[in-house]
N, C-alpha and C positions, 0 to 999 in steps of 0.2 A: 752349936756355936755359930752366930751369924758372922758372915764376913763379907765385905765387898772390897775387893782388891784390884785398883786402878794400875794400869801400865801404859806404856807407849808414849808419855811424855819425853821432852828433851829439848835440846837446842835447835832451831831451824832457822834459815834466813826468810826475810820478808819474800811473799810469794810461794813459798814451800808448803808441804802438806805433812801432816801427821795423822796417825789414826790411834786413838785411844780405846783400849778395852777396858771392861770392868766385869770381873768374875764373880759370880755370886755363889754362896754356899750357905747351908744352914736354915734355908726357909724356901718356900714353894715360889720359885723365881716367877713362873708364870701366872701368878695371882697378883704381882705388884706391877703398877706403873713405874716406869724407870726415867730418870732425869739426869741430866749434866747441869753442874753448876760450875762456876768459876770465882775467883776472888783474887783481885790484883792487890799488890802491897797497898796498904793505906785506904783501901776501898772495902766496901760490904760486899757480901755473898751475892751473885746475880745468877738467875736461871738462863741458862744458855739454850738448852733443847729437852723437850720431854716426849715419851712414847707410850702408847697406852699397853695394856697387859699382852694383847695380842698383835700390837704392831700395826694396827689398821689406821692409827691416826698419830700424827706428829705436831709439835708446835715448836717455833724457834724464836729467839730473841731478834729484834729488827736487825741488830749489828751483825748478825751472823747469817741472815738468811741469804740463801744461794751459795753459799761458802761452805757451811757445814751441815751434815747429814748425821741423823742418829737412826740407829737401827738396832735390832735384837735378834739373837737365836736362843729361842726357848729351850731348844734341846741341848745347848751348851751351857744354859744359864748364864748368859753373855750379853751385855749390852756394848755398842760401839758408838764412838764419834769420829767420823770421817772429818778432818779438818783440811780444807784447801784455801788457796790464796791467802795464807797467814799474813796478817799484819802486825806491828810492834805492840798496838794496842791489845791484842789478843794475848799477851803475856800476863800468865797467871798461874795460880794453882786449880786445876781442874777436879771436881769431885763428882762421884756419881751417888746417886740416892735413890732408894727403893720406898714407894709408899703404897701400902695397901689402901686403896681408894675407900673402901666401906668404912675403915674406922681412922685413917689417918695416921697409922702406925708406920713410922719411918725409920730407915736405917740409913747411915753414910759410910762411905769409904774414906779412906785416909788421905786422898788426894795424889795427884801426880803433877809435877811442874811443867809447864810449857813456856818456853822462852823464845820469843821471836826476835832477831837480832842478826845484824851484819856485822 
């Protein structure tokens, strides 16, 4: 059974930090590129960051460059999103996604809420 379980969300003040985790099971994690997406109320889901299967390349949305860092630990079947200098506009539900590059087969987690507010 494929599972992607996000954790680490919560309420944080502007300028603060959070570290999201996404624990994977039920598939060969190291064969999948991993991504973090977010969706704010009333908006579409947008790509935040992604990372290759072995973590040798990353990509970020312009809005988070220099503030967020995606990483993965294939031994722990986990992908992370370190979020620093958070802004109110970062408020959203954050989802992780696993994608098998060869076929496009994708799995999604259930999401974790991040709220940036004073």
